[in-house]
C-alpha positions as CSV (number, residue, x, y, z in Angstrom):
1,M,-1.2,1.8,43.1
2,T,0.6,5.2,43.3
3,I,1.0,7.5,40.3
4,E,4.7,6.9,40.5
5,G,4.3,3.1,40.4
6,L,1.8,3.4,37.6
7,F,4.1,5.5,35.5
8,H,7.1,3.2,35.9
9,E,5.0,0.2,35.0
10,H,3.7,1.8,31.8
11,R,6.6,4.0,30.9
12,D,8.1,2.0,28.1
13,R,4.8,1.2,26.4
14,L,3.7,4.8,26.8
15,R,6.9,6.2,25.3
16,H,6.7,3.8,22.4
17,R,3.2,4.9,21.6
18,V,4.0,8.6,21.8
19,E,7.2,8.0,19.7
20,R,5.1,6.4,17.0
21,M,3.0,9.5,16.9
22,V,5.6,12.2,17.0
23,G,8.5,10.4,15.3
24,S,11.1,11.4,17.9
25,R,12.3,9.5,20.9
26,E,13.5,12.6,22.7
27,T,10.3,14.5,22.2
28,A,8.4,11.4,23.3
29,E,10.3,11.3,26.5
30,D,9.5,14.9,27.2
31,L,5.8,14.4,26.5
32,C,5.7,11.4,28.7
33,Q,7.3,13.3,31.6
34,E,4.7,16.1,31.1
35,A,1.9,13.5,31.1
36,F,3.3,12.1,34.4
37,L,3.4,15.6,36.0
38,R,-0.2,16.2,34.9
39,A,-1.3,12.9,36.3
40,W,0.5,13.5,39.6
41,R,-1.1,17.0,39.9
42,H,-4.5,16.5,38.4
43,A,-5.5,12.8,38.0
44,P,-8.8,12.1,40.0
45,V,-7.8,10.3,43.2
46,H,-10.8,7.9,43.1
47,L,-9.7,6.1,40.0
48,D,-8.6,2.4,40.2
49,A,-5.3,1.3,38.5
50,A,-6.9,0.5,35.1
51,Q,-8.7,3.9,35.0
52,Q,-5.5,5.7,36.1
53,A,-3.6,4.0,33.3
54,A,-6.3,5.0,30.8
55,W,-6.1,8.6,32.1
56,L,-2.3,8.6,31.7
57,Y,-2.4,7.3,28.1
58,R,-5.1,9.7,27.1
59,T,-3.2,12.6,28.5
60,A,0.1,11.6,26.8
61,S,-1.8,11.1,23.5
62,N,-3.4,14.5,23.7
63,L,0.0,16.1,24.3
64,A,1.3,14.3,21.2
65,V,-1.7,15.5,19.2
66,D,-1.0,19.0,20.3
67,E,2.7,18.6,19.2
68,L,1.6,17.3,15.8
69,R,-0.8,20.2,15.4
70,R,1.9,22.7,16.3
71,R,4.3,21.5,13.6
72,G,1.7,20.3,11.1
73,P,2.6,22.6,8.1
74,R,6.2,21.4,8.0
75,R,5.1,17.8,8.2
76,W,2.9,18.0,5.2
77,E,5.9,18.7,3.0
78,E,7.1,15.2,4.0
79,L,3.8,13.8,2.7
80,S,4.4,15.5,-0.7
81,D,8.0,14.2,-0.7
82,A,6.7,10.6,0.1
83,A,4.5,10.8,-3.0
84,G,7.5,11.5,-5.2
85,S,10.2,9.3,-6.6
86,G,12.6,9.7,-3.7
87,A,14.0,13.1,-4.7
88,Q,13.2,16.3,-2.9
89,P,9.8,17.6,-4.0
90,D,9.9,20.7,-6.2
91,G,8.3,23.9,-4.9
92,L,5.1,23.5,-6.9
93,E,4.4,20.1,-5.5
94,V,4.9,21.4,-1.9
95,V,2.6,24.3,-2.7
96,A,0.0,21.8,-4.0
97,A,0.2,19.7,-0.8
98,R,-0.2,22.9,1.3
99,E,-3.2,24.0,-0.7
100,A,-4.8,20.6,-0.5
101,L,-4.3,20.6,3.3
102,A,-5.8,24.1,3.6
103,R,-9.0,22.9,1.9
104,L,-9.7,20.3,4.7
105,S,-11.4,21.1,7.9
106,A,-9.4,21.1,11.1
107,H,-10.8,17.7,12.1
108,E,-10.0,16.2,8.7
109,R,-6.4,17.5,8.9
110,L,-6.1,15.9,12.3
111,V,-7.3,12.4,11.4
112,V,-5.2,12.3,8.2
113,L,-2.1,13.5,10.1
114,L,-2.7,10.9,12.9
115,R,-3.0,8.1,10.3
116,L,-0.5,9.0,7.6
117,E,2.2,10.8,9.6
118,A,1.9,9.4,13.1
119,G,1.1,5.9,11.9
120,L,-1.7,5.3,14.4
121,S,-4.1,2.4,13.9
122,H,-7.8,3.0,13.5
123,A,-8.3,1.6,17.0
124,E,-5.8,4.1,18.4
125,I,-7.4,7.0,16.6
126,G,-10.7,5.9,17.8
127,A,-9.5,5.9,21.4
128,L,-8.2,9.4,21.0
129,L,-11.4,10.7,19.5
130,D,-13.8,8.6,21.6
131,L,-15.0,6.6,18.5
132,S,-15.1,2.9,17.6
133,P,-12.3,1.7,15.4
134,E,-14.8,1.3,12.5
135,A,-16.0,4.9,12.9
136,A,-12.4,6.1,13.0
137,R,-11.6,4.1,9.8
138,K,-14.5,5.8,8.0
139,R,-13.5,9.2,9.1
140,V,-9.9,8.7,8.1
141,E,-11.0,7.4,4.7
142,R,-13.3,10.3,4.0
143,A,-10.6,12.8,5.0
144,R,-7.9,11.0,3.0
145,R,-10.1,11.0,-0.1
146,R,-10.8,14.7,0.3
147,F,-7.1,15.4,0.6
148,A,-6.2,13.2,-2.4
149,A,-8.8,14.9,-4.5
150,A,-7.7,18.4,-3.5
151,Y,-4.0,17.4,-4.0
152,R,-4.8,16.2,-7.6
153,G,-6.6,19.4,-8.4
154,A,-3.7,21.6,-7.1
155,R,-0.8,19.6,-8.7
156,P,0.9,21.3,-11.7
157,D,1.3,18.0,-13.6
158,R,-2.2,16.8,-14.4
159,R,-1.1,13.3,-15.5
160,P,-2.4,10.5,-13.3
161,V,0.1,9.3,-10.7
162,V,1.0,5.6,-10.9
163,L,3.0,4.4,-7.9
164,L,5.4,1.7,-8.8
165,L,6.9,-0.9,-6.5
166,A,9.8,-2.4,-8.5
167,R,12.9,-4.0,-7.0
168,E,14.4,-4.7,-10.4
169,D,14.3,-2.9,-13.7
170,P,12.2,0.1,-12.5
171,G,13.2,2.1,-15.6
172,L,11.7,-0.5,-17.9
173,Y,8.3,-0.3,-16.1
174,A,8.5,3.5,-15.9
175,T,9.0,3.7,-19.6
176,W,6.2,1.2,-20.3
177,L,3.7,3.2,-18.1
178,G,5.0,6.6,-19.0
179,D,4.5,6.0,-22.7
180,S,0.8,5.6,-21.9
181,G,0.6,8.9,-20.2
182,A,1.3,8.1,-16.5
183,D,3.3,10.2,-14.1
184,V,5.3,7.2,-12.6
185,R,6.7,7.4,-9.1
186,L,8.7,4.8,-7.2
187,L,7.4,3.5,-3.9
188,G,9.9,3.9,-1.1
189,E,10.7,1.3,1.6
190,A,8.6,2.8,4.3
191,D,5.2,4.5,4.9
192,A,3.5,2.8,2.0
193,E,0.0,4.1,2.9
194,R,1.2,7.7,3.1
195,Q,2.8,7.4,-0.3
196,L,-0.3,5.7,-1.8
197,A,-2.5,8.4,-0.4
198,A,-1.5,10.8,-3.3
199,A,-1.5,8.1,-6.0
200,D,-4.1,7.2,-8.6
201,A,-3.0,3.6,-9.3
202,F,-0.5,1.0,-8.1
203,V,1.8,-1.4,-10.0
204,L,3.6,-4.3,-8.2
205,S,6.3,-5.6,-10.5
206,G,7.9,-8.9,-11.2
207,S,11.2,-10.1,-9.7
208,L,13.8,-12.7,-10.0
209,A,13.2,-13.6,-6.4
210,D,10.4,-16.1,-5.5
211,I,7.8,-15.5,-2.8
212,D,8.8,-17.3,0.4
213,P,6.5,-20.4,0.7
214,G,6.1,-19.6,4.4
215,L,3.8,-16.8,3.3
216,Y,1.2,-19.3,2.1
217,G,1.8,-21.9,4.8
218,E,4.2,-24.3,3.0
219,R,7.8,-25.4,3.2
220,P,10.1,-25.2,0.2
221,R,9.5,-28.4,-1.9
222,R,11.6,-27.4,-4.8
223,A,14.6,-25.1,-5.4
224,I,13.3,-21.6,-5.0
225,V,15.2,-18.4,-5.9
226,G,16.2,-15.8,-3.4
227,P,13.3,-15.8,-1.0
228,D,13.1,-12.8,1.4
229,L,10.2,-13.1,3.8
230,R,10.9,-9.6,5.2
231,R,10.6,-8.1,1.8
232,D,7.6,-10.2,1.0
233,R,5.9,-8.8,4.2
234,R,6.7,-5.2,3.2
235,D,5.2,-5.8,-0.3
236,V,2.1,-7.4,1.3
237,R,1.6,-4.3,3.4
238,A,1.8,-2.1,0.3
239,L,-0.5,-4.2,-1.7
240,R,-3.1,-4.4,1.1
241,A,-2.9,-0.7,1.5
242,A,-3.6,-0.2,-2.2
243,L,-6.6,-2.5,-2.0
244,A,-7.9,-0.7,1.1
245,L,-7.6,2.6,-0.7
246,D,-9.5,1.3,-3.8
247,L,-6.7,2.1,-6.2
248,P,-6.6,0.5,-9.6
249,I,-3.9,-2.2,-9.4
250,V,-1.8,-4.3,-11.8
251,G,0.4,-7.1,-10.4
252,V,3.0,-8.4,-12.8
253,C,4.4,-12.0,-12.4
254,R,5.5,-12.0,-8.8
255,G,3.0,-9.2,-8.1
256,H,0.3,-11.3,-9.6
257,Q,1.3,-14.3,-7.4
258,L,1.4,-12.1,-4.3
259,L,-2.1,-10.8,-5.0
260,N,-3.4,-14.4,-5.0
261,V,-1.4,-15.3,-1.9
262,I,-2.6,-12.4,0.3
263,L,-6.2,-13.6,-0.5
264,G,-5.5,-17.1,0.7
265,G,-4.2,-18.7,-2.4
266,T,-1.1,-20.9,-3.0
267,L,1.5,-21.4,-5.7
268,Y,3.1,-24.1,-7.7
269,Q,6.7,-23.9,-6.5
270,D,7.9,-25.0,-9.9
271,V,5.5,-25.4,-12.7
272,E,7.5,-28.1,-14.6
273,E,8.5,-30.2,-11.5
274,D,4.9,-29.9,-10.2
275,G,3.6,-31.1,-13.5
276,A,1.5,-27.9,-14.2
277,A,3.2,-27.0,-17.4
278,A,4.5,-29.0,-20.4
279,F,7.0,-26.4,-21.5
280,S,9.2,-23.7,-20.0
281,H,7.7,-20.3,-19.3
282,R,11.0,-18.6,-19.0
283,R,10.8,-15.7,-21.5
284,D,9.1,-17.8,-24.2
285,P,6.5,-15.9,-26.2
286,H,3.2,-17.9,-26.3
287,L,-0.5,-17.5,-26.8
288,I,-3.0,-17.2,-24.0
289,E,-6.8,-17.8,-24.2
290,T,-8.9,-15.1,-22.5
291,R,-12.4,-15.8,-21.1
292,P,-15.5,-14.2,-22.4
293,E,-17.1,-11.2,-20.5
294,T,-13.8,-10.3,-18.7
295,V,-11.5,-7.3,-18.7
296,A,-8.9,-9.5,-20.3
297,R,-11.1,-10.3,-23.3
298,R,-12.3,-6.7,-23.6
299,V,-8.7,-5.3,-23.5
300,L,-6.7,-8.0,-25.2
301,G,-9.1,-9.9,-27.5
302,R,-9.4,-13.7,-27.6
303,R,-5.8,-15.0,-28.1
304,P,-3.1,-12.4,-27.6
305,E,0.6,-13.4,-27.7
306,V,2.5,-12.6,-24.5
307,S,6.0,-13.1,-23.0
308,S,6.6,-14.9,-19.8
309,G,9.6,-15.3,-17.5
310,H,8.7,-17.4,-14.5
311,H,8.9,-20.9,-13.0
312,Q,6.1,-20.5,-10.4
313,A,2.4,-19.9,-10.9
314,L,-1.0,-19.8,-9.2
315,R,-2.2,-23.2,-7.7
316,R,-5.1,-22.8,-5.4
317,L,-7.0,-19.5,-6.0
318,G,-7.5,-16.9,-3.3
319,R,-10.8,-15.6,-2.2
320,G,-12.6,-13.7,-4.9
321,V,-9.8,-14.3,-7.5
322,G,-11.3,-14.9,-10.9
323,V,-9.3,-16.5,-13.7
324,T,-9.6,-14.5,-16.9
325,A,-6.9,-16.1,-19.1
326,T,-5.0,-19.4,-19.3
327,S,-2.1,-20.9,-21.2
328,P,-2.6,-23.8,-23.7
329,E,-2.1,-26.4,-20.9
330,G,-4.4,-24.5,-18.5
331,L,-1.9,-22.5,-16.4
332,V,-3.4,-19.3,-14.9
333,E,-2.1,-16.4,-16.9
334,M,-4.4,-13.6,-15.8
335,V,-6.8,-12.9,-12.9
336,E,-9.0,-10.1,-11.8
337,L,-10.9,-9.2,-8.7
338,P,-14.5,-8.2,-8.4
339,R,-13.8,-4.6,-7.4
340,P,-15.3,-1.4,-8.9
341,V,-11.8,-0.4,-10.1
342,L,-9.4,-2.2,-12.4
343,T,-7.5,-4.9,-10.5
344,L,-5.5,-7.3,-12.7
345,G,-2.9,-10.0,-12.1
346,L,-0.7,-10.9,-15.0
347,Q,1.6,-14.0,-15.0
348,W,3.3,-12.6,-18.1
349,H,5.4,-9.4,-18.5
350,P,3.6,-6.5,-20.3
351,E,6.6,-4.3,-20.0
352,H,8.8,-6.6,-22.2
353,A,9.0,-5.7,-25.9
354,P,7.8,-9.2,-27.0
355,A,4.5,-8.5,-25.3
356,G,3.9,-5.8,-28.0
357,R,0.4,-4.8,-28.5
358,A,-0.9,-6.8,-25.5
359,G,1.5,-5.0,-23.1
360,R,0.6,-1.6,-24.5
361,R,-3.1,-2.2,-24.1
362,I,-2.7,-3.2,-20.4
363,A,-0.8,0.0,-19.7
364,D,-3.4,2.1,-21.6
365,A,-6.2,0.4,-19.6
366,L,-4.5,1.1,-16.2
367,V,-3.8,4.8,-17.1
368,V,-7.4,5.3,-18.2
369,A,-8.6,3.8,-14.9
370,A,-6.1,6.0,-13.0
371,A,-7.2,9.1,-14.9
372,R,-10.8,8.3,-14.1
373,R,-10.0,8.2,-10.5
374,A,-8.0,11.5,-10.7
375,A,-10.9,13.3,-12.5
């Protein structure tokens, strides 16, 4: 195959890949044209079609990396902005991000930029650096951890950063966490991993909308409220990113349910109609029973009073999900994961005033875990 034919066959996929890296369709077109010219002038003539394609992709990717290196300092202001609450970052936060970046080696800056700014997969980064996907993942993780630690040390506000994903009542959650000493920031709609990179903990809130049953392989059997599969998938990506980054996590109500679902669990689509609960759990204060030798027992005591607001609940448990508290009729009220950092799911609402002391203790425990990570 001629170079011209090869380029036309791969042009759309090549441009899409480069556009993902540089964030601009126009720039991607220019870089692809440059890659074609280099292939036409310099590609070894003895290569077969597959080898020619690999040469073309590698050349285009290297040109994109050069472009990212060239404009790197400006792009890192965007990382600082993404870690904030949606407003423009103040000057001190931008300076902190620049100082943190300056403390990394050139290779560390490159791999973090490729992952968090360009959005490349570990396999794509590995291909660029001639590494296996697993080796690339480890290098990215080491560099990300170094950047996060340097960023925390350079920030003017030394409170631990808790990133909050809340579709409804974010102010209520922000007050609940802030009163325990957290610097609460809202997670935006895109680039969850980039925003989580500068966080010390993650909270996924409750919602009036139910999780789409399609997410756990079922059809609706009961009347469900406002399912949105696209939103569910966005939230899944954020939660998986927080797990991968080893952040302390608290999932509240729907967040607790989603934590179970992404690990292979299922839900009661309606606890009363499915016969799982003898009374309504819609904002009724009630006692729960914690299990011995669990975080729930250590933080809350044996029988705390909590406030619920839900009609769905955990049915089949996901992989590694451990039940740590139940309602009087045996409904799962709290779970935790066997991770080295705090990871809790709460079917009840700690941010609601009726949760009282129990809610405050959960916030305190999360902020302590976040501060320990930030130290």
